[in-house]
N, C-alpha and C positions, 0 to 999 in steps of 0.2 A: 168045448172050447169055453173059456170065461170071458163072458161080454163086458166089457168096459164101460158101454153106454148104458146097461143095466147097472152096474156098480154108480156109475153116477145119478141115477135115478132114484136110486134106494137110499142115498144120503140125505137126512134134511139138515140144511145150514139155516144160520139166524146171524144176524149180528146187532150188536146192544151196548148196552153201557150197565156199570154196576159199581157200587160204594164199596170198596174193601179197605182193609187197614190203612195201605198206601195212598188212597186217593179215589178220586173217579178213575174208573178203569174201562176202556174199551173191550167188548167180550167179542171174540169167534165162536162160535159152536158148530159144532158135527154131530149128528146123531146117528147112528144103523140099529136096525135090529137083525139078530144073526139067529139060525138054527143050531144053536148050542145051550148047554145048559151054563147058569150063572156059573158055577165053579169051574166049566172049562174056560169061558172066557176070561175069567179071573186070572187065571194061570197063565194064559196067553201073554196076558197084559202084564203078571209082574214076575214071571217067572225066568231069572236071566238066560236060562239055557233055551226059551221058547223066544223070547224077544227077538232073537238076531235071526230067525227064521221066517220071521216077518217085517221087520223092522230095521235094525242096526245093531253090530254089535254095543254091547253096554256094560260096563265094569262099575266096581264100586260097590256099597255097602245098602244093600237096597232095604231099608228099613228106616222108620220114623227117625231122623235126625241123623242119618246116613247122607253119604253124599254119591251121586251117580253119574257117569259120563257116558254118553251117546260117542262113538268112534266117528271123529269127524263131523262133530253137530255140537249140541248144544250139552249142558252139564247142569247140576244144581241140586237143591237140598230137599229131602224129602221130608215136607211137614206134618201130612197127617195120612193113617192109614186105618181104615176099616174094612177089611176082608168080610163077605166078598161084594163088598158095596161101590165103596168108593176110596180114591186116594188122593191128594193134592202135592205139587213140589213146582219148587222154583223153575224156571227156564232161562239159563244163562249162556247167551251168546251173541260173542260180539263184542262186550264191553257192556252190555243193557241185560237187563232182567226183568224177566215175566213170570205170569205163574199158568198152570196147568190146573185143572180139574178133572179126575174120571169118575164118573157115575155109571153103575150096573144097576138095571131095574129086571128083574124076572118077571117075563110076559106069562109064561108057562113052565112047566118042568123043562122044555127043549128048547124055549127063544129066550132071548135074552137082547133089553136093549141097552147099546153101549153110548155112552154120550162124553164129548170130550170138549171142556170150555177153555178158551186160551186168554188171558186177560192182562191188558197190560196198561201202565199208567206213563203220561207223556209221551215223548217222542210225535210230535203234531206234525214236524216235519215229513217225518217218513208215511205216516198215515195220510198226510196231504199228498204225497206222491203217488202212493202203490194201493192204499185202502186196504181191506180186509183177506182179499186176494194172496195178499205177498205170504200169510202164513196159512190160510185158506186151502190154496192149493197144496201145498205140503200135506197138511192133516189129509185132503183128500187120498193124495197118494199113500198116505199110512193107513188109513182105512181099507184102501184095495188090497195092500198086502195084508190087513190081517183079515178079511174078506175071503182071500185066498187061502190062507193059511187054516183057518175055521172051516173053510168047507171043502179042501182038497181037491176043488173043482181042476179037472184037467184044464191045463192051458195058463192055469194063477201065474201070476208072475213073482218069482223070488226075486229076494234081494241080490242075488247074485248076476240076476240077469236085469235087474232095473236100470242099468245105466245104458244097455243097447236098446233096451224097450222104450226108454223116453225118448230115444232119438229117431224111432222108427214113427211110420206114418201112423200107427196104432197109438201109439204114446203120446205126440203130438196131438191127436183128437181129441185124447183124453183129457190132457190140459187145458185145452181150449175150449173144450165144456165145463171142465171145469170151474174155469175162468169167467165164463159168460154165467153161472149157476152162483157167483158168487158177487157178479155184477148186479144179477136180479135180487139177492138177498141185501146188498147194499142199498138200491132203492126201494126195497120194500122197508126198512129200516128208518124211510124217510130223507135219505140222501137224495142231493141234486141228483137228477138222472145224466148231467151233461158233465158233471164232475165226477160221477162213478165210473162214467164209461172212458174218461181218460185213465184214470188210475187203473182201472181194468187192462186197459191196453198196454200200460207201461209193465204192468204187472205182469202181461202174459210175453211179452217182448223179451223180460227179463228170463222168465223160465226157458222159451222156449228159443233163445239165442244161441247161436254155436260155440262151442266150445273156444276161447283163443289159444292161441301157441304161445309158449314160452319163447 
């Protein structure tokens, strides 16, 4: 059975800042090492036929300068691609633009470190309300899917099953543990613990709130 607690513990999380062309950016970074060759991890992250098997359906022109669209979620422009090591793209959602960078490192012929950094400039109001977990929990769920896809572990959560799983006791526990891990990463970055706790609690409430009826 796929172990959600083990997956939470396998991910390294970091909150920081970095200067980019658009200005001073806040950064949220997730990293995990997989028992898979770098070429396989790269293909899982860039092949439009494989991405929906662990993340969500994608369309568009997946090459430098092309635009992509994740079904029901973000879209953007692919700005850089250096196979099988890294790519970067804009992340456009809800009228806001941020950036993602994915970096792969071969730790051995059969082990690959995956690292994703999400960067955004401005929108201090949303940061003050929700903190890093607003995107961090989402990326934890993405890495959960990628881990299951690469390992083929029994009981791994597929995208088709994700909605029901998130509403289950196991899914709720995963999101709560993810939210707590992002709270700890936020405090480790120098944030005030009381403010970080309030933001983490608001984020978790947003993720675990029951769906509203039309």
